C-alpha positions as CSV (number, residue, x, y, z in Angstrom):
1,X,-64.9,125.6,3.7
2,X,-63.4,126.0,7.2
3,X,-62.6,129.4,8.7
4,X,-59.9,129.0,11.4
5,X,-60.5,131.8,13.8
6,X,-58.9,132.9,17.1
7,X,-56.9,135.5,19.0
8,X,-53.3,136.1,17.9
9,X,-50.8,133.7,19.4
10,X,-53.2,130.8,20.1
11,X,-52.0,128.6,17.3
12,X,-54.4,129.3,14.4
13,X,-51.7,128.4,11.8
14,X,-50.8,125.2,13.6
15,X,-54.4,124.3,13.8
16,X,-54.9,125.0,10.1
17,X,-52.0,122.6,9.4
18,X,-53.4,120.0,11.8
19,X,-56.8,120.1,10.1
20,X,-55.0,119.8,6.7
21,X,-53.2,116.7,8.0
22,X,-56.4,115.1,9.1
23,X,-58.4,115.9,6.0
24,X,-55.5,114.7,3.7
25,X,-55.2,111.4,5.7
26,X,-58.9,110.9,5.1
27,X,-58.3,111.0,1.4
28,X,-59.7,114.5,0.8
29,X,-58.1,116.9,-1.7
30,X,-57.2,119.9,0.5
31,X,-56.5,123.6,-0.2
32,X,-55.1,125.7,2.6
33,X,-55.4,129.5,2.1
34,X,-53.1,131.8,4.0
35,X,-53.8,135.5,4.2
36,X,-50.9,137.9,3.7
37,X,-48.3,135.2,3.0
38,X,-47.9,132.9,6.1
39,X,-45.2,130.9,4.6
40,X,-44.9,128.5,7.6
41,X,-48.0,126.7,6.3
42,X,-45.9,125.4,3.4
43,X,-43.6,123.5,5.8
44,X,-46.3,122.5,8.2
45,X,-48.8,120.9,5.8
46,X,-48.2,117.5,4.4
47,X,-47.1,116.9,0.8
48,X,-50.1,116.8,-1.5
49,X,-51.9,119.6,0.2
50,X,-52.2,122.8,-1.9
51,X,-51.2,126.0,-0.1
52,X,-51.9,129.4,-1.5
53,X,-51.5,132.9,-0.3
54,X,-54.0,135.7,-0.7
55,X,-53.3,139.4,0.2
56,X,-55.8,142.2,0.1
57,X,-53.9,143.9,-2.7
58,X,-53.6,140.9,-4.9
59,X,-57.3,140.0,-4.3
60,X,-58.4,143.5,-5.2
61,X,-56.3,143.5,-8.3
62,X,-57.7,140.1,-9.4
63,X,-61.3,141.4,-8.7
64,X,-60.7,144.5,-10.9
65,X,-59.2,142.2,-13.6
66,X,-62.3,140.0,-13.4
67,X,-64.5,143.1,-13.9
68,X,-62.7,143.9,-17.1
69,X,-60.4,146.7,-16.0
70,X,-57.3,144.9,-17.3
71,X,-54.3,147.2,-17.7
72,X,-55.9,149.8,-15.4
73,X,-55.8,147.3,-12.5
74,X,-52.2,146.4,-13.3
75,X,-51.2,150.1,-13.3
76,X,-52.9,150.6,-10.0
77,X,-51.1,147.7,-8.5
78,X,-47.7,148.8,-9.7
79,X,-48.2,152.3,-8.5
80,X,-49.5,151.4,-5.1
81,X,-52.7,153.3,-5.7
82,X,-54.7,150.1,-5.4
83,X,-54.3,150.3,-1.6
84,X,-55.8,153.8,-1.6
85,X,-58.7,152.5,-3.7
86,X,-59.3,149.8,-1.1
87,X,-59.1,152.3,1.8
88,X,-61.7,154.5,0.1
89,X,-64.4,151.8,0.4
90,X,-64.5,150.4,4.0
91,X,-64.8,146.6,3.9
92,X,-63.8,146.2,0.3
93,X,-60.5,144.6,1.1
94,X,-62.1,142.0,3.3
95,X,-64.8,141.4,0.7
96,X,-62.4,140.8,-2.1
97,X,-60.3,138.4,0.0
98,X,-63.4,136.4,1.0
99,X,-64.4,136.6,-2.7
100,X,-61.1,135.0,-3.7
101,X,-61.6,132.3,-1.1
102,X,-65.1,131.8,-2.4
103,X,-63.7,131.4,-5.9
104,X,-61.4,128.7,-4.7
105,X,-64.3,126.9,-3.0
106,X,-66.6,127.2,-6.0
107,X,-63.9,125.9,-8.4
108,X,-64.6,122.3,-7.4
109,X,-60.9,121.3,-7.5
110,X,-60.7,120.6,-3.8
111,X,-62.9,118.7,-1.3
112,X,-62.1,121.1,1.5
113,X,-60.8,124.7,1.7
114,X,-59.2,125.8,5.0
115,X,-58.7,129.5,5.6
116,X,-56.1,130.6,8.1
117,X,-58.0,133.7,9.0
118,X,-56.6,136.9,10.7
119,X,-56.6,137.4,14.4
120,X,-59.9,137.8,16.3
121,X,-60.5,141.6,15.8
122,X,-59.8,141.6,12.1
123,X,-61.6,138.3,11.6
124,X,-64.7,139.7,13.2
125,X,-64.6,142.8,11.0
126,X,-64.0,140.7,8.0
127,X,-67.1,138.6,8.6
128,X,-69.2,141.7,9.3
129,X,-67.9,143.6,6.4
130,X,-70.1,141.6,4.0
131,X,-73.4,142.7,5.6
132,X,-71.9,146.2,6.1
133,X,-71.3,146.6,2.4
134,X,-74.8,145.2,1.6
135,X,-76.2,147.9,3.8
136,X,-74.5,150.7,1.8
137,X,-74.2,149.3,-1.7
138,X,-77.5,149.1,-3.5
139,X,-76.4,147.5,-6.8
140,X,-73.6,146.6,-9.2
141,X,-70.8,144.0,-9.1
142,X,-69.7,144.8,-5.5
143,X,-73.2,144.0,-4.2
144,X,-73.3,140.8,-6.3
145,X,-70.0,139.8,-4.9
146,X,-71.1,140.5,-1.3
147,X,-74.3,138.5,-1.8
148,X,-72.3,135.5,-3.2
149,X,-69.9,135.6,-0.3
150,X,-72.8,135.9,2.2
151,X,-74.6,132.9,0.7
152,X,-71.4,130.8,1.1
153,X,-70.7,132.0,4.7
154,X,-74.3,131.3,5.7
155,X,-74.5,127.9,4.1
156,X,-73.9,125.5,7.0
157,X,-73.5,122.6,4.6
158,X,-70.5,124.4,2.9
159,X,-69.0,126.7,5.4
160,X,-68.2,126.6,9.1
161,X,-65.9,128.3,11.7
162,X,-63.4,126.5,13.8
163,X,-62.6,128.6,16.9
164,X,-59.1,128.2,18.3
165,X,-58.0,129.2,21.8
166,X,-55.6,128.5,24.6
167,X,-56.7,127.5,28.1
168,X,-55.8,131.0,29.4
169,X,-58.2,133.6,30.8
170,X,-57.8,136.3,28.1
171,X,-57.8,134.1,25.1
172,X,-60.9,132.2,26.4
173,X,-62.7,135.5,27.1
174,X,-61.9,136.8,23.6
175,X,-63.0,133.4,22.1
176,X,-66.3,133.6,23.9
177,X,-66.9,137.1,22.4
178,X,-65.8,135.7,19.0
179,X,-68.5,132.9,19.3
180,X,-71.1,135.6,19.7
181,X,-69.8,137.5,16.7
182,X,-69.9,134.3,14.6
183,X,-73.5,133.7,15.6
184,X,-74.4,137.3,14.8
185,X,-73.4,136.9,11.1
186,X,-75.1,133.4,10.9
187,X,-71.9,131.5,10.3
188,X,-72.1,127.9,11.6
189,X,-69.7,126.7,14.2
190,X,-67.9,123.6,12.9
191,X,-65.8,122.9,15.9
192,X,-63.4,124.3,18.5
193,X,-59.8,123.5,19.6
194,X,-57.9,124.3,22.7
195,X,-54.2,124.4,22.0
196,X,-51.2,123.8,24.2
197,X,-53.1,121.9,27.0
198,X,-51.0,120.4,29.8
199,X,-51.8,116.7,30.2
200,X,-53.6,115.9,33.5
201,X,-51.0,113.3,34.4
202,X,-48.1,115.9,34.4
203,X,-49.3,117.4,37.7
204,X,-50.1,115.4,40.8
205,X,-51.1,116.8,44.1
206,X,-48.5,116.2,46.8
207,X,-49.3,114.4,50.0
208,X,-48.3,116.2,53.2
209,X,-45.6,113.6,53.7
210,X,-44.1,114.1,50.3
211,X,-44.4,117.8,50.6
212,X,-42.5,117.9,53.9
213,X,-39.5,116.2,52.2
214,X,-39.1,118.9,49.6
215,X,-37.4,122.3,50.0
216,X,-40.1,124.9,50.6
217,X,-39.3,126.7,47.3
218,X,-39.8,123.5,45.3
219,X,-43.1,122.7,47.0
220,X,-44.3,126.2,46.3
221,X,-43.4,126.0,42.6
222,X,-45.3,122.7,42.3
223,X,-48.3,124.1,44.1
224,X,-48.3,127.1,41.7
225,X,-48.1,124.8,38.7
226,X,-51.0,122.8,40.1
227,X,-53.0,126.0,40.6
228,X,-52.3,127.1,37.0
229,X,-53.4,123.7,35.7
230,X,-56.7,123.9,37.7
231,X,-57.3,127.4,36.3
232,X,-56.7,126.1,32.8
233,X,-59.3,123.3,33.4
234,X,-61.7,126.0,34.6
235,X,-61.1,128.1,31.5
236,X,-61.7,125.1,29.2
237,X,-65.0,124.5,31.1
238,X,-66.1,128.1,30.5
239,X,-65.2,127.8,26.8
240,X,-67.2,124.5,26.5
241,X,-70.2,126.2,28.3
242,X,-70.1,129.1,25.8
243,X,-69.9,126.7,22.8
244,X,-72.6,124.4,24.1
245,X,-70.5,121.6,22.7
246,X,-67.3,119.7,23.3
247,X,-63.8,120.8,22.2
248,X,-60.7,119.0,20.8
249,X,-57.8,119.5,23.1
250,X,-54.3,119.5,21.6
251,X,-51.4,118.9,24.0
252,X,-48.6,121.3,24.6
253,X,-45.4,120.4,22.7
254,X,-42.0,120.6,24.5
255,X,-40.6,122.7,21.6
256,X,-41.3,126.0,20.0
257,X,-39.8,124.8,16.6
258,X,-42.7,123.3,14.9
259,X,-42.3,121.3,11.7
260,X,-44.4,118.9,9.6
261,X,-43.5,115.8,11.6
262,X,-44.5,117.4,14.9
263,X,-47.8,118.6,13.5
264,X,-48.4,115.1,12.1
265,X,-47.8,113.7,15.6
266,X,-50.3,116.2,17.0
267,X,-52.8,115.2,14.4
268,X,-52.2,111.5,15.3
269,X,-52.9,112.2,18.9
270,X,-55.9,114.4,18.1
271,X,-57.6,112.1,15.6
272,X,-56.6,108.8,17.3
273,X,-55.0,107.2,14.3
274,X,-51.8,107.6,12.2
275,X,-51.7,110.7,10.1
276,X,-49.2,110.8,7.3
């Protein structure tokens, strides 16, 4: 199971789809899990990849059904009271969502399960909620569920986190903090991706002769772009140092309208071979 983690806006969903393309091309049976209904994954993932959505409410309802509450759980869901039940037990929503993903992983129907996790702050609390509940719940089905989820998260052979960032100062700073949080809950780091990277060949330092031929405003714009690029490379270097490992860089696309073909092209560039 892969947990795709990162700050909001860094491209977690795109990365989830990219990983799904790569795994599917390798002949693996892939399940992508979206939290709270990220429908864009359906149009970004290749045909043949299963995409399912899990919300805290539906996961809690399923958990109560599994525990034999039956009609009671359905009535709670229909009345909206189920959200109040979840709020009364801090961490229970995160636990049941992870429990549902664990159920998918344990079912044995897929070779790999990829979770498009919430943004950094929520993802960190989600991972820590398991140990938090174990500290306050001494027995019963909730503790058993928490123990099962913890075993999966801490099993480096079955579960790992993929940290996603952009080559910008704030996302990299938050990603470095996220790496520490991941280590603190004993989840293995499976990899890291830097999204929307400008290719090195896009920017070239101007010679003095070339610069002198340009209008001052144009030369200043080029210099500013080169400075931003240099800062981006510095940020990627900081990220690599914090990881203690290399990263996969995904080039910036010249469009904001992502689709399945564009993600497949990104996957081809990232993996170095055609991905269909």
